[in-house]
C-alpha positions as CSV (number, residue, x, y, z in Angstrom):
1,M,-39.7,24.7,57.9
2,G,-39.0,28.1,56.2
3,L,-35.8,28.6,58.2
4,S,-34.6,25.1,57.3
5,F,-35.4,25.7,53.6
6,F,-33.6,29.0,53.4
7,G,-30.7,27.8,55.6
8,F,-30.3,24.9,53.0
9,I,-30.3,27.4,50.1
10,I,-27.7,29.6,51.8
11,N,-25.5,26.6,52.5
12,V,-25.9,25.2,49.0
13,T,-25.0,28.6,47.4
14,S,-21.8,28.8,49.6
15,F,-20.1,25.9,47.9
16,N,-17.4,26.3,45.2
17,L,-19.3,24.4,42.5
18,E,-16.4,24.2,40.1
19,S,-14.3,22.3,42.7
20,L,-17.3,20.0,43.3
21,K,-17.3,19.1,39.6
22,E,-13.6,18.1,39.9
23,I,-14.3,15.9,42.9
24,F,-16.9,14.0,40.9
25,S,-15.2,14.3,37.5
26,N,-14.7,10.6,37.1
27,L,-18.2,9.7,38.2
28,A,-18.6,6.6,35.9
29,H,-22.3,6.1,36.5
30,K,-23.6,9.7,35.8
31,K,-26.4,8.5,33.4
32,Y,-27.6,5.7,35.6
33,L,-27.6,8.0,38.7
34,S,-29.4,10.8,36.8
35,Y,-32.0,8.4,35.4
36,S,-32.7,6.7,38.7
37,T,-33.0,10.0,40.4
38,I,-35.5,11.3,37.8
39,I,-37.5,8.1,37.9
40,F,-37.6,8.2,41.7
41,G,-38.9,11.8,41.6
42,M,-41.5,11.0,39.0
43,T,-42.6,7.9,40.9
44,I,-43.2,9.9,44.1
45,G,-45.0,12.6,42.1
46,L,-47.2,10.1,40.3
47,M,-48.0,8.2,43.6
48,W,-49.3,11.4,45.2
49,L,-51.1,12.5,42.0
50,A,-52.9,9.2,41.9
51,R,-54.3,9.9,45.3
52,L,-55.2,13.6,44.6
53,L,-56.5,13.6,41.0
54,P,-59.6,11.4,41.7
55,A,-60.6,14.1,44.2
56,L,-61.3,16.4,41.3
57,S,-64.5,14.5,40.7
58,T,-65.4,13.5,44.3
59,G,-64.1,16.7,46.0
60,I,-62.4,14.8,48.9
61,P,-58.9,13.4,48.5
62,A,-58.1,10.0,50.0
63,G,-56.4,10.4,53.3
64,L,-57.9,13.8,54.2
65,E,-60.6,12.4,56.6
66,H,-60.3,14.6,59.6
67,Y,-57.5,16.9,58.4
68,T,-57.9,20.2,56.6
69,T,-54.8,19.9,54.4
70,L,-52.4,17.2,53.1
71,P,-49.1,18.7,54.2
72,I,-46.9,15.7,53.3
73,Q,-48.3,15.7,49.7
74,A,-47.8,19.5,49.5
75,L,-44.2,19.3,50.6
76,D,-43.4,16.4,48.4
77,L,-45.0,17.8,45.3
78,G,-43.8,21.3,45.9
79,I,-40.2,20.7,47.0
80,I,-39.0,17.1,47.0
81,V,-40.3,16.0,43.5
82,P,-39.1,19.1,41.6
83,A,-35.7,19.1,43.4
84,T,-35.3,15.4,42.7
85,I,-36.1,15.7,39.0
86,I,-34.1,18.8,38.6
87,S,-31.0,17.3,40.3
88,G,-31.2,14.3,38.0
89,I,-31.5,16.5,34.9
90,L,-28.6,18.7,36.1
91,L,-26.4,15.7,36.7
92,Y,-27.3,14.2,33.3
93,R,-26.3,17.5,31.7
94,E,-23.1,17.5,33.8
95,K,-24.0,20.8,35.4
96,T,-22.0,21.6,38.5
97,L,-25.2,22.1,40.6
98,G,-26.2,18.5,39.7
99,Y,-23.0,17.2,41.4
100,L,-24.0,19.0,44.6
101,L,-27.8,18.3,44.6
102,T,-27.8,14.6,43.5
103,P,-26.0,13.2,46.6
104,I,-28.2,15.4,48.8
105,I,-31.3,14.1,47.1
106,I,-30.1,10.5,47.4
107,I,-29.4,10.8,51.1
108,K,-32.8,12.5,51.5
109,G,-34.4,9.7,49.5
110,I,-32.8,7.0,51.7
111,T,-34.1,8.6,54.9
112,M,-37.5,9.2,53.4
113,L,-37.7,5.7,52.0
114,M,-36.6,4.1,55.3
115,A,-39.3,6.0,57.1
116,I,-41.9,4.8,54.6
117,D,-40.6,1.2,54.8
118,A,-40.9,1.4,58.6
119,M,-44.5,2.8,58.3
120,V,-45.5,0.1,55.8
121,I,-44.1,-2.7,58.0
122,S,-45.8,-1.2,61.0
123,L,-49.2,-0.9,59.2
124,S,-48.8,-4.5,57.9
125,L,-48.0,-5.9,61.4
126,N,-51.0,-4.1,62.9
127,G,-53.4,-5.6,60.4
128,K,-53.9,-2.4,58.4
129,P,-54.4,-2.7,54.6
130,V,-51.2,-2.2,52.7
131,S,-50.9,-2.6,48.9
132,I,-48.5,-5.1,47.5
133,G,-47.0,-2.2,45.5
134,E,-46.1,-0.4,48.7
135,L,-44.6,-3.6,50.1
136,V,-42.4,-4.0,47.1
137,I,-41.7,-0.6,45.5
138,F,-40.5,1.3,48.5
139,P,-38.1,-1.3,49.8
140,L,-36.8,-1.8,46.2
141,F,-36.2,2.0,45.9
142,T,-34.5,2.0,49.3
143,I,-32.1,-0.7,48.1
144,I,-31.5,1.1,44.8
145,Y,-30.8,4.4,46.6
146,I,-28.4,2.8,49.1
147,F,-26.6,1.3,46.1
148,N,-26.6,4.8,44.4
149,L,-25.1,6.4,47.5
150,Q,-22.4,3.7,47.5
151,L,-21.6,4.5,43.8
152,I,-21.2,8.2,44.6
153,T,-19.1,7.8,47.7
154,K,-16.8,5.3,45.9
155,E,-16.1,7.9,43.2
156,I,-15.3,10.9,45.5
157,K,-11.6,12.0,45.2
């Protein structure tokens, strides 16, 4: 994981950011893309916090059962959520790094959301309890993010 993260950082810093801004200079939907990216990051963060904060009173977070840690929540709250919110803010402010990070975050979001959609469908088909929110929110975000990727790729020079 560490090698992947630092490899990502090395690759991101190797881009000529000024030329990236020119490639996306006519991005007509910057505000929409930045707002939807920020909202997605906040939603993921709030979803995990809703599971973790009640543990402050009970001492045992939901989903811990036989595990010693919650690695998915740690990675999402420590890397994915901040990167998503920051990329949306940078795009909104028309910072060059926002033009680089937002498409990456959108593609990451699509892959993550499709995996969650598959998990929710699998749980539902196997008779496991799944909330109506999970059955609606995640597929809805998947559709929105696929639409967002289409908006970005259509605007690339």
